[in-house]
NUKELUM-872220 format. One record per residue (C-alpha): residue number from 1; residue in three letters; y, x, z. Coordinates in steps of 0.05 Angstrom, whole numbers, plus 5000, padded with zeros to 4 digits. Layout:
# NUKELUM-872220
+-----+------+------+------+------+
|  nr | rest |   yy |   xx |   zz |
+-----+------+------+------+------+
| NUM |  ALA |    Y |    X |    Z |
...
+-----+------+------+------+------+
//
This chain:
# NUKELUM-872220
+-----+------+------+------+------+
|  nr | rest |   yy |   xx |   zz |
+-----+------+------+------+------+
|   1 |  MET | 5000 | 5000 | 5000 |
|   2 |  LYS | 5070 | 5025 | 4983 |
|   3 |  VAL | 5129 | 4997 | 5022 |
|   4 |  ILE | 5187 | 4991 | 4973 |
|   5 |  ARG | 5241 | 4966 | 5021 |
|   6 |  ARG | 5251 | 4964 | 5096 |
|   7 |  VAL | 5298 | 4910 | 5123 |
|   8 |  ILE | 5311 | 4894 | 5196 |
|   9 |  VAL | 5320 | 4819 | 5208 |
|  10 |  PHE | 5354 | 4788 | 5269 |
|  11 |  ASP | 5349 | 4715 | 5288 |
|  12 |  ALA | 5413 | 4680 | 5311 |
|  13 |  SER | 5439 | 4610 | 5322 |
|  14 |  ASP | 5508 | 4632 | 5296 |
|  15 |  ILE | 5491 | 4674 | 5235 |
|  16 |  GLU | 5564 | 4682 | 5215 |
|  17 |  ALA | 5582 | 4717 | 5281 |
|  18 |  GLU | 5518 | 4758 | 5281 |
|  19 |  SER | 5524 | 4781 | 5208 |
|  20 |  ARG | 5598 | 4798 | 5216 |
|  21 |  PHE | 5581 | 4840 | 5277 |
|  22 |  TRP | 5527 | 4882 | 5242 |
|  23 |  ALA | 5566 | 4889 | 5177 |
|  24 |  GLY | 5627 | 4912 | 5217 |
|  25 |  LEU | 5586 | 4963 | 5257 |
|  26 |  LEU | 5550 | 4991 | 5196 |
|  27 |  GLY | 5610 | 4990 | 5149 |
|  28 |  GLY | 5578 | 4940 | 5103 |
|  29 |  GLU | 5589 | 4871 | 5074 |
|  30 |  VAL | 5556 | 4803 | 5083 |
|  31 |  HIS | 5522 | 4766 | 5027 |
|  32 |  ARG | 5514 | 4693 | 5049 |
|  33 |  ASP | 5462 | 4639 | 5035 |
|  34 |  GLU | 5458 | 4575 | 5075 |
|  35 |  ASP | 5410 | 4598 | 5129 |
|  36 |  TRP | 5405 | 4673 | 5113 |
|  37 |  HIS | 5455 | 4729 | 5109 |
|  38 |  SER | 5442 | 4798 | 5080 |
|  39 |  ILE | 5479 | 4859 | 5104 |
|  40 |  VAL | 5491 | 4908 | 5048 |
|  41 |  VAL | 5516 | 4979 | 5061 |
|  42 |  ASN | 5535 | 5024 | 5003 |
|  43 |  GLY | 5498 | 4978 | 4955 |
|  44 |  GLU | 5434 | 4979 | 4996 |
|  45 |  TRP | 5406 | 4917 | 5031 |
|  46 |  VAL | 5393 | 4942 | 5102 |
|  47 |  MET | 5392 | 4881 | 5147 |
|  48 |  GLY | 5383 | 4807 | 5148 |
|  49 |  VAL | 5406 | 4752 | 5195 |
|  50 |  GLN | 5364 | 4689 | 5195 |
|  51 |  LEU | 5386 | 4622 | 5223 |
|  52 |  ALA | 5346 | 4605 | 5285 |
|  53 |  PRO | 5380 | 4543 | 5316 |
|  54 |  ASN | 5341 | 4549 | 5381 |
|  55 |  HIS | 5348 | 4624 | 5389 |
|  56 |  ALA | 5345 | 4648 | 5461 |
|  57 |  ALA | 5381 | 4713 | 5473 |
|  58 |  PRO | 5342 | 4768 | 5507 |
|  59 |  GLU | 5360 | 4783 | 5579 |
|  60 |  TRP | 5370 | 4858 | 5584 |
|  61 |  PRO | 5343 | 4899 | 5618 |
|  62 |  SER | 5294 | 4849 | 5647 |
|  63 |  GLY | 5290 | 4775 | 5652 |
|  64 |  GLN | 5249 | 4715 | 5631 |
|  65 |  GLN | 5267 | 4726 | 5557 |
|  66 |  GLN | 5260 | 4802 | 5551 |
|  67 |  GLN | 5282 | 4843 | 5492 |
|  68 |  GLN | 5228 | 4855 | 5439 |
|  69 |  VAL | 5264 | 4905 | 5395 |
|  70 |  HIS | 5330 | 4942 | 5393 |
|  71 |  LEU | 5367 | 4992 | 5350 |
|  72 |  ASP | 5390 | 5062 | 5371 |
|  73 |  LEU | 5452 | 5081 | 5331 |
|  74 |  HIS | 5472 | 5153 | 5338 |
|  75 |  VAL | 5548 | 5161 | 5332 |
|  76 |  GLU | 5601 | 5215 | 5335 |
|  77 |  ASP | 5645 | 5180 | 5386 |
|  78 |  LEU | 5613 | 5136 | 5439 |
|  79 |  ALA | 5678 | 5105 | 5464 |
|  80 |  GLN | 5701 | 5088 | 5393 |
|  81 |  ALA | 5633 | 5055 | 5377 |
|  82 |  GLY | 5637 | 5014 | 5441 |
|  83 |  ARG | 5708 | 4990 | 5426 |
|  84 |  LEU | 5686 | 4969 | 5356 |
|  85 |  ALA | 5625 | 4932 | 5382 |
|  86 |  VAL | 5668 | 4892 | 5431 |
|  87 |  ALA | 5722 | 4879 | 5379 |
|  88 |  LEU | 5668 | 4850 | 5334 |
|  89 |  GLY | 5644 | 4802 | 5387 |
|  90 |  GLY | 5593 | 4844 | 5424 |
|  91 |  ARG | 5592 | 4861 | 5498 |
|  92 |  GLN | 5573 | 4921 | 5539 |
|  93 |  LEU | 5509 | 4916 | 5579 |
|  94 |  GLN | 5507 | 4987 | 5609 |
|  95 |  ALA | 5558 | 5043 | 5613 |
|  96 |  ALA | 5542 | 5110 | 5582 |
|  97 |  LYS | 5492 | 5152 | 5619 |
|  98 |  ARG | 5440 | 5205 | 5606 |
|  99 |  PRO | 5370 | 5181 | 5589 |
| 100 |  ALA | 5319 | 5182 | 5646 |
| 101 |  ASP | 5272 | 5227 | 5605 |
| 102 |  ASN | 5326 | 5280 | 5596 |
| 103 |  PRO | 5375 | 5276 | 5655 |
| 104 |  ASP | 5400 | 5348 | 5646 |
| 105 |  GLY | 5408 | 5344 | 5570 |
| 106 |  ASN | 5470 | 5332 | 5529 |
| 107 |  GLU | 5450 | 5263 | 5504 |
| 108 |  MET | 5488 | 5201 | 5528 |
| 109 |  PHE | 5471 | 5128 | 5513 |
| 110 |  ALA | 5510 | 5064 | 5525 |
| 111 |  VAL | 5479 | 4995 | 5515 |
| 112 |  TYR | 5514 | 4937 | 5481 |
| 113 |  ALA | 5492 | 4868 | 5457 |
| 114 |  SER | 5509 | 4833 | 5391 |
| 115 |  PRO | 5539 | 4763 | 5393 |
| 116 |  ALA | 5468 | 4734 | 5392 |
| 117 |  GLY | 5449 | 4779 | 5451 |
| 118 |  HIS | 5407 | 4830 | 5413 |
| 119 |  PRO | 5412 | 4897 | 5451 |
| 120 |  LEU | 5431 | 4961 | 5417 |
| 121 |  CYS | 5442 | 5031 | 5442 |
| 122 |  PHE | 5497 | 5078 | 5419 |
| 123 |  GLY | 5477 | 5150 | 5429 |
| 124 |  VAL | 5516 | 5215 | 5424 |
| 125 |  HIS | 5492 | 5287 | 5429 |
+-----+------+------+------+------+
//
């Protein structure tokens, strides 16, 4: 089997807010259908947002509806990435800290959530 395209798809009850968020973070554009939005970056389809009217946001880091998947986005400026995420309708879940598996290293990660509540980590080295 040969995989010819890899696309991450997020469910959301408000696909407009969710797709605007991801397109804004990734520097892309939104291509809209009624219950599906495609995020295109530099001409490449990289993400989808599917309408899920009964979507229940994950409760991070633990809760009844726990996260099932998240993205790690490595950036040059952690503070700038955080400000952009909030400006696009996201929210911070955890301030920047070193990962538990490398407490003395130079990596830092901050955790945010998209408008639909999907967690993502911004990392910087």
